[in-house]
C-alpha positions in Angstrom: -0.8 14.7 6.0 -1.6 11.0 6.4 -3.0 8.3 4.0 -6.7 9.3 4.7 -5.9 12.9 3.7 -4.2 12.3 0.5 -6.9 11.8 -2.3 -6.7 8.5 -4.3 -7.1 10.4 -7.4 -5.1 9.0 -10.5 -6.3 11.6 -12.9 -4.0 13.1 -15.7 -1.7 11.5 -18.1 1.3 9.5 -17.1 4.0 11.8 -15.8 1.5 14.5 -14.4 1.8 15.7 -10.8 -0.7 15.6 -8.0 -1.6 18.4 -5.7 -3.3 18.7 -2.5 -6.5 20.0 -3.8 -9.5 17.7 -2.9 -11.4 16.2 -5.9 -15.1 15.1 -5.8 -15.2 11.5 -4.3 -17.2 8.4 -4.6 -16.6 5.3 -2.6 -14.8 2.3 -4.0 -16.0 -1.2 -3.1 -16.7 -0.9 0.6 -18.9 0.8 3.1 -19.7 4.5 3.3 -17.8 4.6 6.5 -14.5 3.9 4.8 -11.7 6.4 5.1 -10.9 9.0 2.4 -8.1 6.9 1.0 -10.8 4.2 -0.2 -12.6 6.9 -2.1 -12.0 8.0 -5.6 -12.9 10.7 -8.1 -16.1 10.1 -10.2 -14.3 10.7 -13.4 -11.0 9.1 -12.6 -9.6 5.7 -13.9 -10.5 4.3 -10.5 -14.2 4.4 -11.4 -13.4 2.5 -14.5 -11.5 -0.1 -12.4 -14.5 -0.7 -10.1 -16.7 -1.0 -13.3 -14.2 -3.4 -14.8 -14.5 -5.7 -11.8 -18.1 -6.0 -12.5 -17.6 -6.6 -16.2 -15.4 -9.6 -17.2 -15.0 -8.4 -20.6 -13.4 -5.1 -19.4 -9.6 -4.7 -19.7 -7.6 -4.8 -16.4 -5.3 -2.0 -15.5 -2.6 -3.8 -13.6 0.4 -5.6 -15.5 3.3 -7.7 -14.3 6.1 -5.9 -12.6 9.9 -6.6 -12.0 11.2 -7.5 -8.6 12.4 -3.8 -7.9 9.0 -2.4 -9.0 7.1 -4.8 -7.0 9.2 -3.9 -3.8 8.8 -0.1 -4.4 5.2 -0.2 -4.8 4.6 -2.6 -2.1 6.5 -0.3 0.4 4.4 2.6 -0.5 1.2 0.7 0.1 2.6 -0.8 3.4 3.8 2.5 4.8 0.6 4.2 3.9 -1.2 1.9 6.2 1.2 1.4 9.0 2.9 4.7 9.2 0.6 7.3 7.6 2.4 10.2 9.3 5.5 9.5 6.9 3.3 9.1 3.8 3.6 10.2 1.0 7.2 9.1 0.8 10.4 10.5 -0.4 12.8 8.7 -2.5 15.3 8.1 0.5 12.4 7.0 2.7 11.2 4.5 0.0 14.8 3.2 -0.4 15.0 2.6 3.3 11.8 0.7 3.3 12.9 -1.4 0.4 16.0 -2.3 2.1 14.7 -3.0 5.7 15.4 -6.4 7.1 12.1 -7.2 8.6 9.1 -8.3 6.5 11.0 -8.6 3.3 11.9 -11.4 1.1 14.3 -11.5 -0.6 16.3 -8.9 1.2 17.4 -6.1 -1.2 20.3 -3.4 -1.3 18.8 -0.9 -3.6 20.4 2.6 -4.1 18.2 5.9 -4.4 18.9 5.9 -8.2 17.3 2.4 -8.5 14.1 3.6 -6.6 14.0 6.7 -8.7 14.1 4.7 -12.0 11.6 2.2 -10.5 9.2 5.2 -9.7 9.5 6.6 -13.2 8.4 3.1 -14.6 5.5 3.0 -12.1 4.3 6.5 -12.8 4.4 5.7 -16.6 1.7 2.8 -16.0 -0.1 5.1 -13.4 0.6 2.7 -10.5 2.3 5.6 -8.6 2.0 9.3 -8.7 4.1 12.3 -7.6 2.7 14.7 -4.9 3.4 18.4 -4.6 3.1 20.6 -1.6 5.9 19.3 0.6 8.6 22.0 0.0 11.7 21.1 -2.0 11.3 17.4 -1.2 9.4 15.4 -3.9 7.2 12.7 -2.5 5.3 9.9 -3.9 2.1 7.9 -3.4 0.5 4.7 -4.8 -2.6 4.3 -6.7 -3.1 0.6 -6.2 -6.8 0.8 -5.1 -7.6 1.9 -8.7 -4.7 0.1 -10.4 -5.5 -3.3 -8.9 -9.3 -2.7 -8.4 -9.3 -3.8 -4.8 -10.7 -2.8 -1.3 -8.8 -2.1 1.8 -8.3 -5.7 3.1 -7.6 -7.0 -0.3 -4.7 -4.4 -0.8 -3.3 -5.4 2.6 -3.0 -9.0 1.5 -1.6 -7.9 -2.0 0.9 -5.8 -0.1 2.2 -8.7 2.0 2.3 -10.9 -1.2 4.3 -8.2 -3.0 6.8 -7.7 -0.2 7.4 -11.4 0.7 6.2 -13.5 -2.2 4.7 -17.0 -1.8 3.6 -17.8 1.7 1.0 -19.9 3.5 -2.5 -18.6 4.3 -1.6 -18.6 7.9 1.4 -16.6 7.4 -0.4 -14.2 5.2 -3.3 -13.7 7.7 -0.8 -13.0 10.5 1.3 -10.5 8.4 -1.6 -8.8 6.7 -3.4 -8.2 10.0 -1.0 -5.6 11.0 -2.5 -3.4 8.2 -6.2 -4.4 8.3 -8.1 -6.8 10.7 -8.4 -10.4 9.2 -10.4 -12.5 11.8 -9.1 -16.1 10.8 -8.0 -18.5 8.1 -11.5 -18.6 6.7 -11.5 -14.8 6.3 -8.1 -14.8 4.6 -9.1 -17.6 2.2 -12.2 -15.7 1.2 -10.1 -12.7 0.5 -7.8 -14.8 -1.5 -10.6 -16.2 -3.4 -11.9 -12.8 -4.4 -8.4 -11.8 -5.5 -8.1 -15.0 -7.5 -11.4 -14.2 -9.4 -9.6 -10.9 -10.2 -6.8 -12.8 -11.6 -4.4 -11.3 -8.9 -3.6 -14.3 -6.7 -2.3 -17.7 -7.6 -2.5 -20.9 -5.6 0.7 -22.8 -5.7 -0.3 -25.8 -3.7 -3.4 -27.9 -3.2 -6.1 -26.7 -0.8 -5.6 -27.8 2.8 -3.3 -27.0 5.7 -0.3 -25.1 4.9 -1.7 -24.0 1.4 0.6 -21.7 -0.3 -0.4 -18.6 -2.4 1.5 -15.8 -4.3 0.4 -12.7 -6.2 0.0 -12.9 -10.1 2.2 -9.6 -10.9 5.2 -11.5 -11.7 6.4 -11.5 -15.4 5.2 -14.7 -17.2 8.5 -16.5 -17.2 9.1 -15.8 -13.4 5.6 -17.0 -12.5 5.9 -20.1 -14.6 9.2 -20.9 -12.8 7.7 -20.4 -9.4 4.8 -22.7 -10.3 7.1 -25.4 -11.5 9.4 -25.3 -8.5 6.3 -25.6 -6.1 4.9 -28.4 -8.2 8.3 -30.4 -7.9 8.4 -29.6 -4.1 11.7 -27.5 -4.5 11.1 -25.2 -1.5 13.2 -24.3 1.4 13.1 -26.4 4.6 10.1 -25.8 6.8 9.5 -22.1 5.8 8.3 -22.8 2.3 10.4 -20.3 0.5 11.3 -20.9 -3.2 14.9 -21.0 -3.7 15.8 -18.4 -6.4 17.6 -19.9 -9.5 20.9 -18.3 -10.5 19.5 -16.8 -13.6 16.9 -14.8 -11.8 19.2 -13.3 -9.2 20.4 -9.8 -9.4 23.2 -7.9 -7.6 20.5 -5.8 -5.8 18.8 -8.7 -4.3 20.2 -10.9 -1.5 19.0 -14.0 0.3 17.6 -13.9 3.9 20.7 -13.6 6.3 22.6 -11.6 3.6 24.1 -14.5 1.6 23.5 -15.2 -1.9 21.5 -18.7 -2.0 23.3 -21.3 -4.0 21.5 -23.7 -6.4 22.9 -26.6 -4.7 21.0 -25.5 -1.4 17.6 -26.5 -2.9 15.9 -29.3 -1.0 12.5 -30.6 -0.6 10.2 -29.4 2.1 10.9 -31.5 5.3 8.0 -33.9 6.0 6.2 -32.6 2.8 2.7 -34.2 2.4 2.3 -35.2 6.1 -0.4 -34.0 8.3 2.3 -33.5 11.1 4.5 -31.1 9.2 1.5 -29.1 8.1 0.4 -28.5 11.4 3.9 -27.7 12.5 4.2 -25.3 9.6 0.9 -23.6 10.6 2.2 -23.0 14.1 5.5 -21.7 12.8 3.4 -19.4 10.5 1.6 -17.9 13.6 4.9 -17.4 15.5 6.7 -15.8 12.4 3.7 -13.4 12.0 3.8 -12.3 15.6 7.7 -11.7 15.4 7.2 -9.7 12.1 4.5 -7.5 13.8 6.9 -6.7 16.6 9.7 -5.9 14.2 7.5 -3.8 12.2 6.3 -1.7 15.2 10.0 -1.2 16.2 10.6 0.0 12.7 7.8 2.4 12.9 9.1 3.8 16.2 12.5 4.2 14.7 11.2 6.1 11.8 9.1 8.4 14.0 12.1 9.1 16.2 14.2 9.8 13.1 11.4 12.3 11.9 11.2 14.0 15.2 14.8 14.6 15.4 15.0 16.1 11.9 12.1 18.4 12.9 13.9 19.6 16.1 16.9 20.4 14.1 15.0 22.7 11.8 
């Protein structure tokens, strides 16, 4: 079963279990040609989410998430698009996706118990559901189309932001394009503008080359700290990553490269504010995106080989 075969139906109270039965469907914001995973039940909360997008006075469904919950739901959304043959996902598969070294920032070292606790929290707020029909292995799926009120391409952008945090528009376009086609910077800028109107995206630096954006699903204090650090120029050299303060680190999160970052390592962005550094940053973003795509393809191949080996052993 792939993503297009799993109905995006969020029906039932929190803690209920999905099944494989098909539900009456209506299309969410998008063309009639969209696949089944972009369709929703006429009586489900997804319909309310679509209507809420048209009515500013309506209450939003999404809410701030902690770092582990962002990673877990981001992995579900990513794998649904990039490796639909292994979606829905088991706890162990989600844990592997959370801890993978490519396309993750910060790197994490979660245990299955951490993932199970996160899934329970996400189910309670209806961002994730449990799926029956896979034997004795419990599997999970996301409800982000309804929960966030987004379309296919918007979800690809949000997924990248959930998995990597703040990044330039160029980096975001390159990385999200592995899930959904995004033609150019103008296209990703338009997507981010749409997400900003929905309250889902925050601009951290002024408009122009190398503009940096992030999602708005951080808890208020964390988002405030991120805004403050970017305003003060306290970002990592060249790559634009925010240095994580000591009080926000946890033992399950490690810095890129495997070492805990130190507060003393914070330094201003090299060449910040100059056209030359902005252009260099944009070029590096394109190269970084290409490398991430190759790493992701290798990860997908490894997962498929692993699944084939398990099938053969049965």
